[in-house]
C-alpha positions in Angstrom: -12.4 90.1 -40.8 -12.8 92.6 -43.8 -13.1 95.9 -42.4 -14.4 98.5 -45.3 -15.1 101.5 -43.0 -15.9 102.8 -39.8 -19.4 104.2 -38.2 -19.2 107.2 -35.7 -21.6 106.8 -32.6 -22.4 109.6 -30.2 -23.0 108.7 -26.7 -23.9 111.6 -24.6 -20.6 114.1 -25.1 -18.4 111.1 -26.4 -18.0 110.0 -30.0 -16.5 106.5 -30.7 -15.8 104.6 -34.0 -17.1 101.4 -34.8 -15.5 99.1 -37.7 -18.0 98.1 -40.4 -17.1 94.5 -41.6 -18.4 92.9 -44.6 -19.2 89.5 -45.7 -18.8 87.7 -48.8 -22.6 88.3 -49.7 -22.5 92.1 -49.1 -23.4 91.5 -45.5 -22.4 94.4 -43.2 -22.2 94.5 -39.6 -21.1 96.9 -36.8 -18.1 95.6 -34.8 -19.1 96.7 -31.3 -16.5 94.4 -29.4 -15.2 97.7 -28.1 -18.3 99.3 -27.1 -18.4 98.7 -23.6 -14.5 99.6 -23.3 -14.4 102.5 -25.1 -18.3 103.9 -24.8 -19.1 102.8 -21.4 -22.6 101.0 -22.5 -23.7 97.9 -24.5 -26.4 97.1 -27.0 -29.7 95.8 -26.2 -31.0 93.2 -28.7 -34.1 91.2 -27.3 -33.4 87.6 -29.1 -30.4 88.9 -30.8 -32.3 89.2 -34.2 -29.8 92.0 -34.8 -26.7 90.5 -33.5 -24.2 88.6 -35.5 -22.3 86.3 -32.9 -19.7 84.9 -35.3 -18.0 84.8 -38.7 -19.2 81.9 -40.6 -18.5 80.2 -43.9 -21.1 77.4 -43.7 -24.5 78.7 -44.7 -25.8 81.7 -46.0 -29.3 82.8 -45.8 -31.2 85.9 -47.1 -34.6 86.2 -45.6 -35.6 88.7 -48.3 -34.6 87.0 -51.4 -35.4 83.4 -50.0 -32.1 82.2 -50.6 -30.4 79.4 -48.5 -26.9 78.4 -49.5 -24.4 75.7 -47.7 -20.6 76.3 -48.2 -22.1 78.3 -51.5 -24.3 75.6 -52.9 -28.0 76.4 -53.2 -30.3 74.2 -51.2 -32.4 73.4 -54.1 -29.2 72.2 -56.0 -28.1 69.9 -53.4 -31.5 68.5 -52.6 -32.0 67.6 -56.0 -28.7 66.2 -57.0 -27.1 64.9 -53.7 -27.3 62.1 -51.4 -27.5 63.3 -47.6 -24.1 61.7 -47.0 -22.6 63.8 -49.7 -24.4 66.9 -48.1 -23.1 65.6 -44.8 -19.5 65.4 -46.0 -19.8 69.1 -47.4 -21.1 70.3 -44.1 -18.1 69.0 -42.2 -15.4 69.1 -44.7 -16.2 72.6 -46.5 -16.4 70.8 -50.2 -18.5 68.3 -52.0 -16.8 64.7 -51.8 -15.0 63.0 -54.7 -16.2 59.7 -55.5 -13.4 58.2 -53.4 -13.8 60.7 -50.6 -17.4 59.8 -50.3 -16.8 55.8 -50.5 -14.3 56.0 -47.5 -16.6 58.4 -45.6 -19.5 56.1 -46.4 -17.2 53.0 -45.2 -16.9 55.1 -41.8 -20.6 55.5 -41.3 -21.0 51.6 -41.7 -18.1 50.9 -39.4 -19.4 52.9 -36.6 -22.9 52.5 -36.8 -23.2 50.2 -33.9 -23.7 51.6 -30.3 -21.9 49.9 -27.3 -23.6 47.1 -25.8 -23.7 48.5 -22.5 -25.8 51.3 -23.6 -28.9 48.9 -24.6 -29.6 49.0 -20.5 -30.1 52.9 -20.5 -33.1 52.4 -22.9 -34.6 49.8 -20.5 -35.0 52.4 -17.8 -37.0 55.0 -19.8 -40.8 54.9 -19.5 -42.6 53.4 -22.7 -44.0 56.9 -23.4 -40.8 58.8 -23.1 -40.5 61.4 -25.7 -37.8 60.3 -28.1 -36.2 63.9 -28.0 -35.5 63.5 -24.4 -34.0 59.7 -24.9 -31.7 61.0 -27.7 -30.2 64.0 -25.8 -29.2 62.0 -22.9 -28.1 59.0 -25.0 -25.8 61.5 -27.0 -24.4 63.0 -24.1 -23.8 59.1 -22.7 -21.7 58.7 -25.9 -18.7 61.0 -24.4 -18.2 58.2 -21.5 -17.8 55.3 -24.1 -16.0 57.4 -26.9 -14.2 59.7 -24.6 -10.9 60.6 -27.0 -12.1 63.7 -28.9 -10.4 66.8 -30.2 -11.5 69.1 -33.0 -7.5 68.7 -34.1 -7.7 65.2 -34.1 -6.6 63.9 -37.8 -9.1 61.2 -37.1 -12.1 64.0 -36.9 -13.4 62.6 -39.9 -14.0 59.3 -38.1 -15.3 61.4 -35.1 -17.8 62.9 -37.4 -19.0 59.8 -39.1 -19.2 57.9 -35.6 -21.7 60.6 -34.4 -23.8 61.0 -37.6 -24.0 57.1 -37.6 -24.7 56.3 -34.0 -27.1 59.0 -33.4 -29.3 57.4 -36.4 -28.9 53.9 -34.7 -30.2 55.7 -31.2 -32.9 57.3 -32.8 -34.2 54.1 -34.2 -33.5 52.2 -31.2 -35.7 54.6 -29.1 -38.4 54.3 -31.5 -38.4 50.4 -31.2 -38.3 50.6 -27.3 -41.3 52.6 -27.4 -43.3 50.5 -29.2 -42.0 47.5 -26.9 -40.1 45.8 -29.9 -36.7 44.5 -30.1 -34.0 46.6 -31.8 -33.0 46.0 -35.2 -29.4 46.3 -35.8 -27.7 48.1 -38.6 -26.7 46.3 -41.6 -23.5 46.6 -43.5 -25.0 46.4 -46.7 -27.5 49.2 -46.7 -26.8 52.8 -47.4 -27.4 55.5 -44.4 -31.1 56.4 -45.1 -32.0 52.5 -46.1 -30.5 51.4 -42.9 -32.4 53.6 -40.9 -35.7 52.7 -42.7 -35.1 49.0 -41.9 -34.0 49.7 -38.4 -37.2 51.6 -37.6 -39.8 49.3 -39.4 -38.1 45.8 -39.7 -39.0 43.1 -37.0 -38.5 39.4 -36.5 -42.0 38.6 -37.7 -41.8 41.2 -40.6 -39.4 42.1 -42.9 -39.3 45.7 -44.3 -39.4 46.1 -47.9 -37.0 48.8 -48.7 -38.9 51.1 -51.2 -36.3 53.1 -53.3 -38.7 55.8 -53.6 -39.1 56.4 -50.1 -34.9 56.1 -49.6 -34.7 58.9 -52.0 -37.4 60.9 -50.1 -35.8 60.6 -47.2 -32.4 61.8 -48.3 -33.8 65.0 -49.8 -35.7 65.4 -46.5 -32.4 65.2 -44.4 -31.0 67.5 -46.8 -33.4 70.4 -46.4 -32.9 70.3 -42.7 -28.9 70.1 -42.8 -28.0 73.5 -41.4 -29.5 77.0 -41.3 -27.2 79.3 -39.9 -26.9 81.0 -36.4 -30.8 79.4 -35.3 -31.4 78.6 -31.8 -30.1 75.1 -31.7 -26.9 76.2 -33.6 -26.4 78.9 -31.4 -26.7 76.6 -28.3 -24.3 74.5 -29.6 -21.5 77.2 -30.2 -22.7 78.6 -26.9 -21.6 75.1 -25.2 -18.5 74.8 -27.4 -17.3 78.1 -26.3 -16.9 76.8 -22.8 -14.7 74.1 -24.7 -17.2 71.6 -23.8 -16.9 68.3 -26.0 -18.8 67.5 -29.2 -21.3 65.3 -27.4 -22.5 67.8 -24.7 -22.7 70.5 -27.5 -24.6 68.5 -29.6 -27.1 67.5 -26.9 -27.7 71.0 -26.0 -28.6 71.6 -29.8 -30.8 68.7 -29.4 -32.7 70.0 -26.4 -33.1 73.6 -28.0 -34.5 71.7 -31.0 -37.1 70.1 -28.9 -38.7 73.4 -28.4 -42.0 74.1 -30.6 -41.1 77.3 -31.9 -37.8 75.7 -33.4 -37.7 71.8 -34.6 -40.7 70.9 -32.6 -42.9 72.9 -35.2 -43.1 70.2 -37.5 -44.9 68.2 -34.9 -46.9 71.1 -33.9 -48.0 71.6 -37.7 -49.3 68.0 -37.9 -51.3 68.2 -34.3 -53.1 71.6 -35.6 -54.0 70.0 -39.1 -55.3 66.9 -37.2 -57.3 69.1 -35.1 -59.0 71.2 -38.3 -59.7 67.7 -39.7 -61.5 66.5 -36.4 -63.3 69.8 -36.7 -65.1 69.3 -39.4 -62.3 70.6 -41.8 -63.4 74.1 -40.8 -60.4 76.0 -42.4 -62.0 79.3 -42.3 -62.7 79.3 -38.4 -59.1 78.6 -37.8 -58.0 81.4 -40.1 -60.0 83.7 -38.0 -58.7 82.3 -35.0 -55.1 83.1 -36.2 -56.3 86.7 -36.9 -57.5 87.2 -33.4 -54.9 88.8 -31.0 -57.0 87.6 -28.0 -56.7 83.9 -29.2 -54.1 81.7 -28.4 -54.5 79.7 -31.5 -51.3 80.2 -33.7 -51.3 79.0 -37.5 -48.0 76.8 -37.1 -45.8 76.4 -40.0 -46.3 79.8 -41.0 -43.5 82.7 -40.8 -40.0 82.6 -39.8 -37.8 84.8 -38.0 -35.3 85.3 -41.0 -37.3 84.5 -44.1 -39.7 87.5 -45.1 -40.3 85.7 -48.3 -41.3 81.9 -49.3 -38.9 79.5 -47.7 -36.9 77.9 -50.5 -37.0 74.6 -48.4 -40.7 74.8 -48.4 -41.1 75.1 -52.2 -39.1 71.8 -52.2 -41.2 70.1 -49.9 -44.4 70.9 -51.6 -42.9 69.8 -54.7 -41.8 66.3 -53.2 -45.6 65.9 -52.1 -46.8 66.4 -55.5 -43.9 64.0 -56.7 -43.8 61.3 -54.2 -47.2 60.8 -52.7 -48.7 59.6 -55.8 -45.8 57.5 -56.3 -46.5 55.6 -53.0 -50.2 55.6 -53.5 -50.9 57.9 -50.7 -53.9 60.3 -50.2 -53.8 62.4 -47.4 -56.6 64.4 -46.1 -54.1 66.5 -44.1 -52.3 67.3 -47.4 -55.6 68.8 -48.8 -56.0 71.0 -45.6 -52.5 72.2 -45.8 -52.7 73.2 -49.5 -56.1 75.1 -48.7 -54.5 76.9 -45.7 -51.8 77.9 -47.7 -54.1 79.1 -50.7 -56.3 81.1 -48.4 -53.2 82.7 -46.4 -51.4 83.7 -49.6 -54.5 85.5 -50.8 -55.5 87.2 -47.3 -53.9 90.6 -46.7 -53.4 90.0 -43.2 -50.8 87.2 -43.8 -49.5 89.1 -47.1 -48.9 92.4 -45.1 -46.9 90.2 -42.4 -45.1 88.3 -44.9 -46.4 84.8 -43.3 -45.2 82.4 -45.9 -45.3 78.6 -45.5 -41.8 77.5 -43.8 -40.0 74.1 -43.9 -41.9 72.7 -41.2 -45.4 73.1 -42.9 -45.1 70.1 -45.5 -42.3 68.1 -43.8 -44.6 66.6 -41.5 -46.8 65.2 -44.1 -43.9 63.8 -46.1 -42.6 62.0 -43.0 -46.3 60.5 -42.6 -46.1 59.2 -46.1 -42.8 57.5 -44.9 -44.4 56.0 -41.7 -42.6 58.0 -39.2 -44.9 58.8 -36.2 -45.5 62.1 -35.3 -43.6 62.1 -32.1 -40.4 61.3 -33.9 -40.7 64.0 -36.2 -38.3 66.6 -34.3 -36.1 63.7 -34.3 -36.0 63.6 -38.1 -35.2 67.2 -37.9 -32.3 66.4 -35.5 -31.0 63.6 -37.6 -30.8 65.9 -40.6 -29.6 68.9 -38.4 -26.7 66.6 -37.1 -23.9 67.6 -39.7 -24.6 71.2 -39.4 -24.2 71.2 -35.6 -21.1 69.3 -36.1 -19.6 71.8 -38.3 -21.1 74.6 -36.3 -18.9 73.2 -33.2 -15.8 72.5 -35.3 -15.6 76.0 -36.8 -16.3 77.5 -33.3 -13.7 75.6 -31.7 -11.1 76.2 -34.6 -11.8 80.3 -34.7 -10.8 79.9 -30.8 -14.0 82.1 -30.1 -14.1 83.8 -26.7 -16.8 82.1 -24.3 -20.1 83.4 -25.0 -21.0 85.8 -22.2 -24.0 88.1 -23.3 -24.4 91.4 -21.0 -27.7 92.3 -19.7 -29.6 95.6 -18.7 -30.3 95.1 -15.0 -34.0 96.3 -14.1 -34.1 94.9 -10.4 -34.2 96.8 -7.4 -31.4 99.0 -6.3 -29.0 98.1 -3.2 -31.4 97.3 -0.2 -30.3 96.9 3.4 -30.0 93.2 5.0 -32.9 92.4 7.1 -32.2 89.4 9.8 -35.1 86.8 9.2 -36.8 87.5 12.5 -37.8 91.3 11.2 -38.8 90.4 7.7 -42.5 89.7 8.2 -42.9 93.0 10.2 -41.1 94.9 7.4 -43.0 93.6 4.6 -46.2 94.2 6.5 -45.2 97.7 7.0 -44.1 98.3 3.4 -47.4 96.9 2.1 -49.1 99.4 4.4 -47.4 102.2 2.9 
């Protein structure tokens, strides 16, 4: 921790000093760890938007400038030049792999891609219409029963990370197959990470899946764009559970559940549902622009705005370019893309959206790209989880290694003051008396 100076805070008649800490990118924060002890109070920060919960070397995000870097590498450079497995290695190990390290890590991914045969029975117990995210969260927790030996200090943590990254991909594909009433397709040792996933998703005993290298390339880029994003809701959930020294599987399961929410990873599914709604309503885009402006209307323009970015999300720029590059290659004309482009054009010229800095975020175009691959709408958040998994593993490992205290936020209590206890036979009478007065 680099303490650069101290700030003085006056509370009633008492003045206390708060250390000012500085990050590597000129980020400053007040260290308030002694505020309760020395000042007798806590801070109030609804949603923790102004609170830094940890020191991290994984991801740097500057929302004002539209910057996103992983371990110092710009997200655009990684998406343009790397495979997903390379970036997964970067997140877990802190550096990009050499050819030898990449081969070894890829070998681990192949060796540990199968799930225990007894876990197949679990899939049979879910209703056919179960959401894949629910299945994914519970199956990841179940992995702790089959692979219980786990420690961040384990010299084989490289294998542990590869095992989870690989098996979650298999679980995701199996859950989709079960939802379709089709037999599962096992992973193949001769296929790359993304090619293997596509084959497990779309191959069947009666129709072999033709693995298109352009789709494999596109999937690699999409997963990279989701790999981590600092202390968002799901990463914080992972770290929170990890702070109780829960195992990696339980912590990752918590991250999956947090990601499921429509305000987080579920937003990509919500975008597709919104675009379909506009298409089915005669493509009346201006109607929905007006609805989005109306405070009394529950409609929200999904895929616009971000809790951190007050500029164009750099990941969204990449996604828009991928639409331009890959959809023509794949021979796909998607009417939802035309609606999305028109929505963006109108929003970026409208003072309502400009003044509120509501730019497209990563969720706005990813759903369209996944549709081009053939991923169904209810699997979109699962795809987000597959990409985010290396980041969660890195967050878990960093949190445990730093000996973080158990997360235990304070609260400002606003309930009733101490009340006299009333026996049950007198409560009705007392309540009637209270209502009269």
